[in-house]
C-alpha positions, 0 to 999 in steps of 0.5 A, spaced: 500 499 501 502 506 498 502 513 500 495 511 505 491 508 499 488 501 500 486 500 492 481 495 495 478 500 500 476 505 492 471 506 489 471 501 482 468 503 476 462 502 473 466 497 467 470 494 473 464 492 476 461 489 469 467 484 469 468 481 476 459 481 476 463 477 469 468 472 472 463 471 478 469 475 483 464 481 485 463 482 493 456 484 490 455 486 499 459 492 496 455 494 490 450 499 492 455 503 497 459 504 490 452 505 487 452 511 490 458 515 489 457 514 482 450 517 483 454 523 486 459 522 480 453 524 476 451 517 474 444 517 474 438 511 473 432 509 477 436 502 478 442 505 479 438 509 486 434 503 486 441 499 489 443 504 493 438 504 496 439 496 498 444 494 504 447 489 501 445 484 505 441 481 501 447 480 495 441 475 490 437 482 489 444 487 489 446 480 483 439 481 480 438 489 479 446 489 477 445 488 470 440 495 470 444 500 474 449 498 470 446 500 464 442 505 467 450 507 467 452 507 460 455 499 461 453 495 457 454 486 459 462 484 455 461 479 451 467 475 454 471 473 460 477 474 456 474 481 456 472 481 462 478 480 464 482 485 460 478 490 463 481 487 470 488 486 468 488 493 466 485 496 473 491 492 477 495 495 471 493 501 472 493 500 480 499 499 479 503 504 474 499 510 477 502 510 482 496 506 487 497 500 489 503 495 491 505 490 486 505 485 491 497 487 492 497 486 483 499 480 485 494 479 490 490 481 483 492 476 479 492 470 484 485 473 486 482 472 478 486 466 476 482 462 482 476 465 482 477 463 475 478 455 476 485 457 474 482 455 466 486 457 461 483 465 459 487 468 465 494 466 462 493 468 456 495 476 458 500 478 461 499 480 467 496 471 467 504 470 467 504 472 475 502 467 477 505 464 482 511 469 483 508 470 490 510 463 491 518 467 491 516 473 497 521 470 502 524 464 499 532 463 499 531 461 492 528 467 490 530 474 486 530 479 490 524 484 490 526 488 487 527 484 480 521 481 483 517 489 482 521 490 476 518 485 473 510 486 474 512 494 472 513 490 466 508 485 465 503 491 467 506 496 461 505 490 457 498 489 460 496 497 459 498 497 451 497 490 449 
């Protein structure tokens, strides 16, 4: 974590939430707060307002209303898992490259996506997918240095956003 920022506490964009929904990695209980923040940011719509008014405890209700709320925000459903992964991986890369996340956070996010998607081949097809397993090196005597690992992660992030 850099500059006192917790990347997991930032409000994600509607497009990122759509990706997480498609990848089935969505924290549905957080969606009402995010949609309330979207309303403050200038997004508008009846479904957004309704979703912002929910507590988040009934995650099924949140998931049922979310597609309409995303449509209110101008976000279409993602056409494929690969498209959803691109959005999710680009977010991770941009967080690191923008100085809003530490390289270990980025690696942990990749690990969550790999595991959350059942180690499907698609998660390894983009540059950030190559970071799978790098977390196993931390603290091991055979490991590359932290600076080397940070450089590998940064380079993968650069390649990710250039793709």
